[in-house]
C-alpha positions in Angstrom: 0.0 0.0 0.0 1.2 3.5 -0.8 0.0 6.9 0.3 -2.3 7.4 -2.6 -4.1 4.1 -2.0 -4.3 4.8 1.8 -5.7 8.3 1.2 -8.6 6.9 -0.9 -9.9 5.1 2.3 -10.6 8.5 3.9 -14.1 10.0 3.7 -14.3 13.0 1.3 -16.5 16.1 1.7 -17.4 17.5 -1.7 -18.7 20.7 -0.2 -15.2 21.7 1.0 -12.3 22.8 -1.3 -9.8 20.2 -2.4 -7.0 21.7 -0.2 -9.2 20.9 2.9 -9.3 17.2 2.0 -5.5 17.2 1.4 -4.8 18.9 4.7 -7.1 16.6 6.5 -5.3 13.6 5.1 -1.9 15.0 6.1 -3.2 15.8 9.6 -4.0 12.1 10.1 -0.4 11.2 9.5 0.8 14.0 11.7 -1.5 12.9 14.5 -0.6 9.1 14.0 -4.2 8.0 13.1 -3.7 7.4 9.4 -4.7 3.7 9.6 -7.8 4.1 11.8 -10.3 3.8 8.9 -9.0 0.3 7.9 -11.5 -2.1 9.6 -9.5 -5.3 9.8 -6.7 -5.9 12.3 -3.4 -7.2 11.1 -3.8 -10.5 12.8 -7.1 -11.3 10.9 -6.2 -13.4 7.8 -9.7 -14.4 6.8 -13.1 -12.8 7.2 -16.3 -14.4 8.4 -16.9 -15.9 4.9 -13.6 -17.6 4.9 -12.1 -15.2 2.3 -8.5 -14.1 2.5 -8.0 -10.5 3.6 -5.1 -8.7 1.6 -2.5 -6.9 3.6 -3.6 -3.6 2.2 -6.9 -4.0 3.9 -5.5 -4.7 7.4 -4.3 -2.1 10.0 -0.5 -2.5 10.7 0.2 -3.7 14.2 3.4 -1.7 14.4 3.5 2.1 13.7 6.8 3.8 13.6 5.3 7.3 13.6 8.6 8.8 12.2 6.8 11.7 10.5 5.4 12.9 13.9 8.7 12.4 15.5 10.6 14.7 13.1 7.8 17.3 13.4 8.0 17.3 17.2 11.8 17.5 17.2 12.0 20.3 14.6 9.4 22.3 16.5 11.3 22.0 19.7 14.4 23.4 18.0 12.4 26.4 16.8 10.3 27.4 19.9 11.4 25.0 22.6 11.9 26.1 26.2 15.6 26.8 25.7 15.2 28.1 22.1 12.8 30.9 22.5 14.3 34.0 20.6 15.1 37.2 22.4 13.6 40.4 21.1 15.7 43.4 20.1 13.9 46.7 19.9 14.8 50.4 19.6 12.4 51.4 22.3 12.4 50.3 26.0 8.6 50.6 26.3 8.1 48.3 23.4 10.6 45.8 24.8 8.8 45.7 28.2 5.3 45.5 26.6 6.2 42.6 24.3 8.1 40.7 27.0 4.9 40.9 29.1 2.9 39.8 26.1 4.9 36.6 25.9 3.9 35.6 29.4 0.3 36.8 29.4 -0.7 35.2 26.0 1.5 32.1 26.5 3.2 32.8 23.2 5.8 30.1 23.5 3.1 27.4 23.7 1.0 29.0 21.0 3.9 29.3 18.6 5.1 25.7 19.3 1.6 24.5 18.5 1.6 26.6 15.4 4.8 25.0 14.1 3.4 21.5 14.7 0.0 22.3 13.2 1.6 24.1 10.2 3.8 21.1 9.3 1.0 20.0 6.9 1.2 23.3 5.0 0.1 26.3 7.0 -1.1 27.7 10.3 -2.8 31.0 11.2 -3.1 33.2 14.3 -6.1 35.4 15.1 -5.2 38.5 17.2 -8.1 40.0 19.2 -8.5 42.6 21.9 -11.1 42.1 24.6 -11.4 44.9 27.1 -8.2 46.3 25.7 -6.3 43.1 26.6 -4.7 41.3 23.6 -5.5 37.6 22.9 -3.8 35.3 20.4 -5.5 32.1 19.1 -4.2 29.5 16.7 -6.7 28.3 14.0 -7.0 25.3 11.8 -6.4 26.5 8.2 -8.4 23.8 6.5 -11.5 26.0 6.8 -9.8 29.3 6.2 -9.3 31.1 2.8 -6.9 34.1 2.8 -6.6 36.8 0.1 -3.6 39.2 -0.4 -3.1 42.3 -2.4 -0.2 43.1 -4.8 2.0 44.1 -1.8 1.4 40.7 -0.1 -0.7 42.3 2.6 -3.8 40.4 3.8 -7.1 42.0 2.6 -9.5 39.2 3.6 -9.7 36.0 5.5 -12.9 33.8 5.2 -13.8 31.0 7.6 -16.4 28.5 6.4 -17.2 25.0 7.6 -20.1 22.6 8.5 -21.6 22.4 11.9 -24.7 20.6 13.3 -27.8 22.6 14.2 -27.6 21.6 17.9 -24.2 23.2 18.2 -25.5 26.4 16.7 -28.5 26.3 19.1 -26.1 26.0 22.0 -24.4 29.3 20.9 -27.7 31.2 20.9 -28.8 30.8 17.2 -32.5 30.2 16.6 -32.4 26.7 15.1 -35.7 24.6 14.8 -35.7 21.6 17.1 -36.3 19.3 14.1 -33.0 20.5 12.5 -30.8 19.6 15.5 -28.9 16.9 13.4 -29.0 18.9 10.2 -25.6 20.3 9.0 -25.4 24.1 8.5 -22.8 26.3 6.9 -21.0 28.6 9.3 -19.3 31.6 7.7 -17.3 34.6 8.9 -15.2 37.1 7.0 -12.5 39.5 8.3 -11.3 42.5 6.3 -9.6 45.7 7.2 -12.7 47.3 8.8 -15.0 44.7 10.1 -15.7 41.0 11.0 -18.9 40.0 9.2 -20.9 37.1 10.6 -23.4 35.4 8.3 -26.6 33.8 9.4 -26.1 30.0 9.2 -27.9 28.2 6.4 -28.5 24.5 5.9 -26.0 22.9 3.6 -28.7 21.9 1.1 -29.7 25.6 0.7 -26.2 26.7 -0.4 -23.6 29.1 1.1 -24.8 31.8 3.5 -25.1 35.3 2.1 -27.2 37.1 4.7 -25.1 39.1 7.2 -26.2 39.1 10.8 -25.8 42.7 11.8 -26.1 42.0 15.5 -23.1 39.8 15.5 -21.0 41.7 13.0 -18.2 43.8 14.6 -16.8 47.0 13.2 -13.2 46.9 14.4 -11.9 49.8 12.2 -8.3 48.6 12.6 -7.4 49.3 8.9 -5.7 46.0 8.8 -6.7 42.3 8.9 -6.0 40.9 12.4 -4.6 37.6 11.1 -1.0 36.3 10.9 -0.8 33.7 8.1 2.3 31.4 8.2 2.9 29.2 5.2 5.2 26.2 6.0 8.7 26.8 4.6 7.4 29.4 2.1 7.4 33.2 1.7 4.6 35.4 2.7 1.6 35.6 0.4 1.4 31.8 -0.1 -1.6 29.8 1.1 0.1 26.5 1.8 3.7 25.7 1.7 5.2 22.2 1.2 4.4 19.6 3.9 7.3 18.8 6.1 6.9 15.0 5.9 4.8 14.3 2.8 7.7 13.0 0.7 8.4 10.2 3.2 4.8 8.9 3.9 5.1 6.1 1.3 8.3 4.8 2.8 6.9 5.1 6.3 3.9 3.0 5.3 6.3 0.4 3.9 8.2 0.3 7.2 5.0 -0.1 9.2 3.8 -3.1 7.1 7.3 -4.6 7.0 7.6 -4.6 10.8 4.0 -5.8 11.2 4.6 -8.8 8.9 7.9 -9.7 10.4 6.5 -9.5 13.9 3.7 -11.9 12.7 6.4 -14.2 11.4 8.3 -14.2 14.6 5.2 -15.0 16.6 4.6 -18.0 14.2 8.1 -19.2 14.9 7.3 -19.4 18.6 4.3 -21.7 17.8 4.8 -22.7 14.1 2.2 -24.4 11.9 2.7 -28.1 11.3 2.3 -29.4 7.8 2.0 -33.2 7.3 2.6 -35.2 4.2 1.0 -38.6 5.2 1.1 -40.4 1.9 -1.6 -43.1 1.6 -1.9 -43.6 5.3 -3.2 -41.3 8.0 -0.8 -40.1 10.7 -0.9 -41.6 14.1 -1.1 -39.2 17.0 -1.5 -35.4 17.0 -4.8 -33.6 16.7 -7.8 -34.4 14.5 -6.7 -32.2 11.6 -3.1 -32.9 11.9 -2.1 -29.5 10.6 -2.3 -27.2 13.7 -0.6 -26.9 17.0 3.1 -26.8 18.0 5.8 -29.3 18.2 4.7 -30.7 21.6 2.7 -33.6 20.1 4.6 -36.5 18.6 3.4 -38.1 15.3 4.0 -41.5 13.8 4.1 -41.3 10.0 4.2 -44.0 7.3 7.4 -44.7 5.3 6.6 -42.2 2.6 5.3 -39.5 4.9 6.9 -36.2 5.9 6.2 -33.4 8.4 7.5 -29.8 8.4 7.2 -26.7 10.5 6.5 -23.4 8.8 8.6 -20.7 10.5 10.9 -17.8 9.8 14.6 -18.5 10.4 17.2 -16.2 11.8 18.6 -15.2 8.3 15.2 -13.9 7.2 14.8 -11.9 10.5 18.2 -10.3 10.0 17.4 -9.4 6.4 14.1 -7.8 7.5 15.9 -5.7 10.2 18.5 -4.6 7.7 15.8 -3.6 5.2 14.0 -1.6 7.9 17.2 0.3 8.8 17.7 1.2 5.1 14.1 2.4 4.9 14.4 4.4 8.1 17.5 6.1 6.7 15.7 7.0 3.5 12.8 8.5 5.5 15.0 10.6 7.7 17.0 11.7 4.7 13.9 12.8 2.8 12.4 14.9 5.7 15.7 16.1 7.2 15.3 14.1 10.5 17.9 13.2 13.1 19.7 10.1 11.8 21.9 9.6 14.8 21.4 6.6 17.1 21.3 7.5 20.8 22.7 4.1 21.8 25.9 4.9 19.8 26.7 8.1 21.8 29.1 6.9 24.4 29.7 10.2 26.2 28.5 13.7 26.5 29.1 15.7 23.3 30.0 19.3 22.9 27.5 21.7 21.5 29.3 21.9 18.1 29.5 18.1 17.9 25.7 17.8 18.7 25.0 20.4 16.0 27.1 18.5 13.4 25.5 15.2 14.4 22.0 16.7 13.9 22.9 18.8 10.9 19.9 17.8 8.8 17.5 18.6 11.6 19.2 21.9 12.1 18.8 22.8 8.5 15.1 22.0 8.7 14.8 24.2 11.8 16.6 27.1 10.0 13.8 27.1 7.4 11.1 26.9 10.0 12.6 29.8 11.9 12.0 31.9 8.8 8.4 30.8 8.3 7.3 31.0 12.0 9.8 33.4 13.4 10.6 36.2 11.0 7.3 35.9 9.1 5.2 34.8 12.1 6.3 35.9 15.5 7.9 39.1 14.4 4.8 40.0 12.3 2.7 39.3 15.5 4.9 41.7 17.5 4.4 44.4 14.8 0.7 43.9 14.8 0.5 44.3 18.6 2.3 47.6 18.1 -0.3 48.6 15.6 -3.1 47.6 18.0 -1.6 49.9 20.6 -2.2 52.8 18.2 -5.5 51.7 16.8 -7.3 50.8 20.1 -8.7 53.9 22.0 -6.7 54.3 25.2 -4.1 51.8 24.2 -3.7 48.1 25.1 -3.3 46.6 28.6 -0.5 44.1 28.9 0.6 42.7 32.3 -1.6 45.2 34.1 0.0 48.2 32.4 -1.3 50.4 29.6 0.7 51.0 26.5 -0.1 53.4 23.7 1.6 54.1 20.4 4.3 51.4 20.7 7.0 51.8 18.1 8.0 48.8 16.0 11.2 50.4 14.8 14.2 48.1 15.0 12.2 45.0 15.9 14.4 41.9 15.4 14.7 38.4 16.8 17.9 37.1 18.2 18.0 33.3 18.2 19.9 31.3 20.7 22.2 28.5 19.6 20.6 25.1 18.9 22.8 23.3 21.4 24.4 25.1 24.4 28.2 25.2 24.5 30.1 23.3 27.1 32.5 24.9 29.6 35.7 23.8 27.6 34.2 25.4 24.4 33.5 28.7 26.2 36.9 28.7 27.7 38.5 28.1 24.3 36.4 30.8 22.7 37.3 33.3 25.5 41.0 32.6 25.1 40.8 33.0 21.3 38.9 36.3 21.6 41.3 37.6 24.2 44.2 36.8 21.9 42.5 38.5 18.9 41.9 41.6 20.9 45.4 41.7 22.3 46.9 41.3 18.8 44.8 44.1 17.4 42.7 42.0 15.1 39.4 42.6 16.8 37.8 45.3 19.0 36.7 44.7 22.5 33.0 45.5 21.6 33.0 42.8 18.8 34.6 40.2 21.1 32.1 41.0 23.9 29.1 40.7 21.4 30.4 37.3 20.1 30.9 35.9 23.5 27.6 37.2 24.9 25.7 35.7 22.0 27.5 32.3 22.5 26.6 32.1 26.1 23.0 33.0 25.3 22.8 36.6 26.7 19.5 38.3 25.9 21.1 41.4 24.4 24.8 41.5 23.5 24.7 45.2 23.0 23.3 45.7 26.5 26.0 43.4 27.8 28.7 45.7 26.2 27.0 48.7 27.8 27.3 47.0 31.2 30.9 46.3 30.6 31.6 49.9 29.7 29.8 51.0 32.9 32.0 48.7 35.0 35.1 49.9 33.3 34.3 53.6 34.1 32.8 53.1 37.6 35.4 54.4 40.1 34.3 52.0 42.8 34.4 49.0 40.6 37.8 50.1 39.1 39.2 50.4 42.7 37.9 47.0 43.6 39.5 45.4 40.5 42.8 47.2 41.2 42.7 46.0 44.8 42.0 42.5 43.7 44.9 42.6 41.2 47.3 44.0 43.9 46.2 41.3 46.4 46.8 38.6 43.8 50.2 40.0 42.9 51.1 40.1 46.6 50.1 36.5 47.0 52.1 35.4 44.1 55.2 37.3 45.4 54.8 35.8 48.8 54.4 32.3 47.4 57.6 32.9 45.3 59.5 34.1 48.3 58.4 31.1 50.3 59.7 28.7 47.6 63.0 30.6 47.5 63.5 30.4 51.2 62.7 26.7 51.2 65.3 26.0 48.6 67.9 28.0 50.6 67.1 26.1 53.7 67.2 22.8 51.9 70.6 23.7 50.4 
């Protein structure tokens, strides 16, 4: 079975656009439920009518889930706990406001979810303000349709999907009791001035076109409050390439290979007995003479024979070797981590870990552009625009901010793997040598070292260094420490000289 054949087993909704069906199928692989619509378990060889069930119509008993593994690992390298980017701004008020926004809106968790959800092609964030407090929500893009202008600025986002009448009634819509199980179209549209809500209409009656004026909101922001992020693509694209789609066929092959080999190994534990009895019936064994293990002895005629159907060790080794090759192909196709944890004998340096996971790092680099530069940074700029558009400003962390400036906004990403102490010592010694030789300035050396150790703002670190160098109290303390160390070395040297004299 390949991906095309498996995808044909999924239910199709003709009322939705083709991209919705494609994204739904890819989401099944991402969520590890791609085989759930196959009715027969892998152990069922025959159906109730005694007919043989092909392997393609059985659910694999082993699921490697390599696609989901690569998605989770790459997302952790982009927005994990130790990989959240620092924000550089040209305004201290903006820096404080956006730092408070990270905590209040749980942006690390939201962006991590956006990377995982967007691995199928795209993800989107809706930015709203309730009682002047910003709120960020991640949406499923299957039911969203964006539109851009020539400058690649969003001009409209339409949400449309099917919902049952009882769910609409629970939200306050007037739905007849007889239509509780009837499917309705739900439709909303955002543009630069308002959010239009349409009165739901039964699917059989067509797409809604009547605007509900009571639920429509005139926001007047002069921009669409959505952040659209296409996976590994530039802004203005609806859906980028799926992170793992190229490897789905090979992953399916791995799942069925391991399921079939596991079935063979189980048969080896209790193999099937085949008897060639000739003209006479065997003596002993069960009534059929073809089932059971090797515990029952049989007496056969002169021309009879008996064999056990089982998998041998050579076949098992060949299967494992084939699986390793398939696994390597999968991880090579989707830039996964090909290193084996059981082959790492000791702690590795940060640079060694980065080289070992180079393919995964390259994938994370592309994702940082899509969800960092085009996603998180665009969200920060939109919050600054909200502070100017909302009357009275926005409230973040209990404080009011108005007219925040987005000048100089930039993300500073931490290293993928932290440096070890020997690496930091070697870097510090190299920078000190370069500064002493006149090849590098102190400011550049400070910025390089601060970025390597993960400082939030290397420029601020250099400013603190300058303050310490010019502070009279700190200068006096450093001179006192140097003089004390020099006195200790002289005393230690004098002590060693006296000892040699006494010994002599």
